[in-house]
C-alpha positions in Angstrom: 0.2 0.4 -0.2 2.9 2.5 1.1 5.3 1.4 -1.5 5.3 4.1 -3.3 6.8 6.4 -0.8 10.7 7.4 -0.7 13.0 4.4 1.3 13.5 7.3 4.1 9.9 8.0 4.7 8.8 4.4 4.2 11.5 3.2 7.2 10.1 5.9 9.5 6.5 4.8 9.0 7.8 1.1 9.1 9.1 1.7 12.2 7.1 3.3 13.8 3.7 1.3 13.4 6.3 -1.8 14.7 7.6 0.8 17.9 3.8 1.4 18.7 3.0 -2.4 17.8 5.3 -3.1 20.9 4.8 -1.0 23.4 0.4 -1.4 22.8 1.6 -5.3 23.3 3.8 -5.4 25.9 1.3 -3.0 28.5 -1.0 -6.7 28.9 2.2 -8.3 28.7 3.9 -7.0 31.5 0.8 -7.1 33.6 -0.2 -10.9 32.9 4.1 -11.1 33.8 3.6 -10.3 37.7 0.6 -12.7 38.2 3.1 -14.9 37.2 5.4 -14.4 40.2 2.0 -16.0 41.8 3.7 -19.4 43.1 1.4 -22.2 42.2 2.6 -24.2 39.1 -0.7 -24.5 36.7 -1.3 -21.2 37.2 2.2 -20.2 36.3 1.7 -23.0 33.0 -1.8 -20.5 32.0 0.0 -17.5 33.1 2.7 -18.7 30.3 0.1 -19.5 27.8 -1.8 -15.8 27.9 2.3 -14.6 27.2 2.7 -16.6 24.2 -0.3 -15.3 22.5 0.3 -11.8 23.3 3.6 -12.5 21.5 1.8 -14.1 18.7 -0.5 -11.1 18.4 2.2 -9.4 18.6 4.0 -11.0 15.6 0.8 -10.8 13.1 0.3 -7.2 13.5 4.6 -7.2 12.3 3.2 -9.5 10.2 1.0 -7.0 8.4 2.9 -4.0 8.9 5.4 -6.0 6.5 2.8 -6.6 4.0 2.0 -2.7 4.1 5.3 -1.6 3.8 7.6 -3.9 1.8 8.5 -4.1 -1.3 9.8 -7.6 -0.8 8.8 -10.6 -2.5 9.3 -13.7 0.5 9.9 -17.1 -1.5 9.7 -19.8 0.9 10.1 -23.1 0.6 9.8 -26.3 2.6 7.2 -25.1 5.5 4.2 -27.5 4.2 4.4 -29.9 7.1 5.1 -28.1 10.7 3.4 -28.5 13.7 1.7 -26.3 16.4 1.8 -29.2 19.7 5.6 -30.2 18.2 8.4 -29.3 19.4 11.4 -28.3 17.3 15.4 -27.4 17.4 16.1 -23.7 15.2 18.7 -23.4 13.5 19.3 -20.7 11.0 22.5 -18.8 9.5 23.1 -15.4 10.7 23.2 -12.4 8.4 21.4 -9.2 9.2 19.0 -7.9 12.4 16.0 -9.1 9.8 16.7 -12.4 10.2 15.1 -12.7 13.7 11.6 -11.0 12.1 11.6 -12.9 8.8 11.8 -16.0 11.1 9.1 -14.7 13.6 6.6 -13.9 10.6 7.2 -17.3 8.6 6.5 -19.5 11.5 4.5 -17.7 14.2 1.9 -20.2 14.8 2.7 -22.7 12.9 5.1 -24.2 15.1 5.5 -23.3 18.8 6.6 -19.7 19.7 10.2 -19.2 18.7 12.5 -19.3 22.2 16.4 -18.2 21.5 19.1 -17.6 24.2 20.2 -14.3 24.8 22.9 -12.3 25.8 22.7 -11.5 29.7 23.4 -7.6 28.6 20.0 -7.0 26.3 18.1 -7.9 29.2 18.0 -3.9 29.7 17.1 -3.0 26.5 14.4 -0.1 26.8 10.7 -1.6 26.2 11.6 -5.3 24.8 14.4 -6.4 27.2 12.1 -6.9 30.2 8.7 -8.5 27.9 12.1 -11.1 27.1 11.6 -12.0 30.3 8.6 -12.1 30.7 8.2 -14.7 27.4 11.2 -17.3 30.0 14.2 -16.5 27.0 17.0 -17.3 28.3 19.4 -14.9 29.3 23.0 -16.2 29.1 26.2 -14.5 30.4 29.1 -15.6 27.9 33.3 -16.0 28.9 36.1 -15.5 27.5 39.2 -18.7 27.1 40.9 -16.0 28.6 39.1 -15.2 31.5 38.2 -18.9 31.9 42.1 -19.8 31.8 42.0 -17.4 35.0 38.7 -18.8 36.2 38.1 -21.9 35.8 35.5 -22.6 38.3 32.9 -20.9 36.0 33.9 -23.5 33.3 30.7 -25.3 32.8 28.3 -22.3 33.7 26.7 -22.0 30.4 25.7 -25.3 30.6 24.3 -24.6 33.9 21.8 -21.8 32.7 20.7 -23.9 29.3 19.5 -26.8 31.4 18.3 -24.4 34.0 16.3 -22.4 31.1 15.2 -25.9 28.9 13.7 -26.4 32.5 10.9 -24.0 31.7 10.4 -25.7 28.8 8.7 -29.4 30.2 5.4 -28.4 29.8 5.1 -26.6 27.1 5.6 -27.2 23.6 8.4 -24.7 22.2 10.6 -23.9 19.3 14.6 -24.0 21.1 16.1 -20.7 18.0 19.7 -21.0 17.6 21.9 -19.0 15.6 25.0 -21.5 15.0 27.4 -18.8 13.7 27.1 -16.6 17.3 26.9 -13.3 15.0 26.0 -11.7 12.2 27.8 -13.1 8.8 30.0 -10.9 7.4 33.1 -11.2 4.8 35.8 -9.8 7.5 34.3 -12.0 10.1 34.9 -14.8 7.2 38.6 -14.1 6.5 39.3 -13.3 10.3 38.3 -17.4 11.1 39.5 -18.7 8.1 36.0 -20.2 7.6 36.1 -23.1 5.7 32.6 -22.2 4.1 32.0 -19.9 1.3 28.8 -18.0 3.2 28.8 -18.9 6.2 31.0 -18.3 9.8 32.2 -21.5 11.8 29.7 -23.4 13.6 29.3 -23.6 17.5 28.4 -26.5 17.9 27.9 -26.5 22.0 25.0 -24.4 21.9 22.8 -26.8 20.8 24.5 -30.2 22.6 23.7 -28.5 25.8 19.9 -27.9 24.8 19.4 -31.3 23.5 21.1 -32.3 27.0 18.8 -31.0 28.6 15.9 -31.5 26.9 16.3 -35.0 26.3 14.3 -36.8 23.4 11.6 -34.4 23.8 13.2 -32.3 20.7 13.5 -34.7 18.0 13.3 -32.8 15.1 15.4 -29.8 13.8 14.2 -26.9 11.1 17.4 -26.2 9.3 16.7 -22.7 7.7 18.5 -21.0 5.5 18.0 -17.5 4.8 19.4 -16.1 1.2 19.3 -12.4 0.3 20.1 -12.5 -3.4 21.0 -8.9 -3.8 22.5 -8.2 -1.0 23.0 -8.3 2.8 21.1 -6.1 4.1 21.0 -3.5 7.1 18.1 -4.0 9.7 17.5 -0.3 8.0 17.8 -1.1 4.4 15.0 -4.5 5.1 12.6 -1.4 7.2 13.4 0.8 4.2 12.2 -1.5 1.3 15.3 -2.1 -0.3 15.0 -5.4 -0.3 13.3 -6.6 -3.4 13.4 -10.4 -2.7 14.4 -12.8 0.3 14.5 -16.7 0.1 13.6 -18.9 2.8 15.0 -22.9 2.3 13.3 -24.9 5.5 14.3 -28.6 5.9 12.7 -30.7 8.4 15.4 -33.1 9.8 15.3 -35.5 12.4 18.3 -35.5 15.2 20.6 -38.3 15.8 19.3 -40.0 19.0 22.9 -40.5 20.4 23.3 -36.5 21.0 20.1 -37.2 23.1 22.3 -37.8 26.5 26.0 -37.5 25.6 28.5 -35.0 27.5 29.7 -32.4 25.1 31.3 -31.0 28.0 33.7 -33.4 29.2 33.6 -36.6 26.7 35.6 -35.5 23.7 35.0 -38.7 21.9 31.1 -37.2 21.8 32.2 -33.3 21.6 34.0 -34.6 18.2 31.2 -37.0 17.0 28.7 -33.9 17.5 30.9 -31.5 15.9 31.3 -33.6 13.0 27.5 -34.1 12.3 27.1 -30.0 13.1 29.9 -29.5 10.1 28.1 -31.6 8.3 25.0 -29.2 8.2 26.8 -26.9 7.6 28.8 -28.1 4.3 25.4 -28.4 2.9 24.0 -24.9 3.9 27.1 -23.7 2.0 25.9 -25.2 -1.1 22.2 -24.4 -0.8 23.4 -21.2 -0.7 25.4 -20.9 -3.3 23.0 -22.9 -5.3 20.6 -20.2 -4.3 22.8 -16.8 -4.9 23.6 -18.5 -8.1 20.1 -19.3 -9.3 19.0 -15.2 -8.5 22.3 -14.3 -10.0 22.0 -12.2 -13.9 23.4 -14.3 -17.1 25.8 -12.4 -18.9 25.2 -12.4 -22.2 27.9 -12.0 -25.2 28.0 -8.2 -26.9 
């Protein structure tokens, strides 16, 4: 509807509408979050379900905002057999802040509400940080290798935090989201890492290993998502201001090998090696998928 507007005005309008939508839904969300503090398990589960419905409504309105303001064509393949009552581990490559909004939009009310691990500092973000806390998003404090060498007692704290977070997911179906690269892809980061992949950074297998270890056999299915921006990797502002004309989302449903439900990633070197090999194979396949999709959409040069 508003596609004809100049990019700056279009982006400003989209951003304003998203902010207003966020504030509107955060008011009832905060109210129910306070009620959830009453220490009655059944009551808390009911509050959790109400909070999820509010978050799903927020995503639905965001999706409507995108339809009004975005010029981009979304090509989605492989999402035909999703189950709202299932339990999923969702894995995706990561290039832009727009990735999160895209994933929320395509999976909203088709799989359980997406929850992903956040840096502890993000809880202080205005408005949205408290909303993440209310929705039981797990916040994690990450330690560098240098810090762990000086403070070995902190080793394994990430695993402990993951297990505690996953305990909240035992009674309500959930989709645990993970960006294996740990950060957004850029050619500079790829060169710095000396990544063996053309379109991806090196994967960090520990995060999903800890999730599977904490959830046991409850999560048996992975949704392996590949997001491709054929023209350029957009910034969040590029996305909102209509500079993205096409997004390709490739979804593949994979069964997680049963051997990875009960291993000790932290202290069993053989298990860790097998798990990393599995993740590296997934990453090789994803790199090939990205290459194929990019080449499919590349302009064909013709001889003059």
